[in-house]
N, C-alpha and C positions, 0 to 999 in steps of 0.2 A: 887510423894515419892519423884522429885528435889526440887517443894518449901521447902519440909519441911526438906526436907538433911540441901540446905541453911540454912535453920532458926537456925536449932541445929549450923550450923556449927559455923554460926554467934555466935551463944549466949558462944558454948564453946572457940570463940574464949574472947571474953570478959571476958570469967570466968579464966581461964589458960593460953591465951598468946598465940602466932601462933605455929601451931602446930608443927613447926621444931622446935622449942624451948622448945614446952613440949614431946618430943617425943625424940628428942636428952636428955633431964634432964633423962629420963628412959634409954634410951639407955647406958649412962655412968653406970648409977646402974647395970641392966644386964649385962653389960660387966662384972664388977666386979664382978658379982653371977656366969654366966655363965664363967669365965675367960676365956674370947675367947672376942672379938669385935664386938661389936652389933651397925648397924648404928640409924638414926632415921627411915633409911625406911623399917628396921629389921623390930621395932618396929608396926609399921604400920601392915605390914603383918602379924607380929606373932598375932595383935588384929583381924585377919580379920579370923583368919585364929579361935579367940577362939567366934568368932559370926557364924561363919561356925560351929563350933562341938555343939553347943548352938540349934543354928538352927536343926542341923539334931537329937537332940533327941529331940524337939517338936516346932512344929514354934510357932512365937511371932513374930509380924510386926514391933518389934524395934529394933531386928538381920538384917532383909534387909534393915531400916534405918543407921543402924549403917554400915552395909557391905558400906554402897555409899558413909558414910562418910568417911570409914578408908578410902578404894580406892580413893576416892576426895582429901586426906591428903595427898598421898601415891605418887596420880600424879603430885600433886606439889610441893615436896620436888623431887622429880625426876627433877622435871623442873627451882626449884633454884639449882642445883645441876651441869643440862648442861649452863645454864648460869653463872654460879662461871668459868666452865671450858671454856667459851669463849676468 
């Protein structure tokens, strides 16, 4: 599954840009809608919840692959944030 996740992440990055930028755009929109500060990491974590909810309803391999992908994106966001705090 790791190679499949890596391939999907690379494809998504080419299509939508770096996840930090994409998730930041979504976070800005969700912040307005929810009238509360939403971060890029929150977006990734919420997408993990969406995939978990779908998987609980009905197993689909895509849900599990996407869970791995969103987890990798969130980890990358945390690493970037930690690097900027130095």
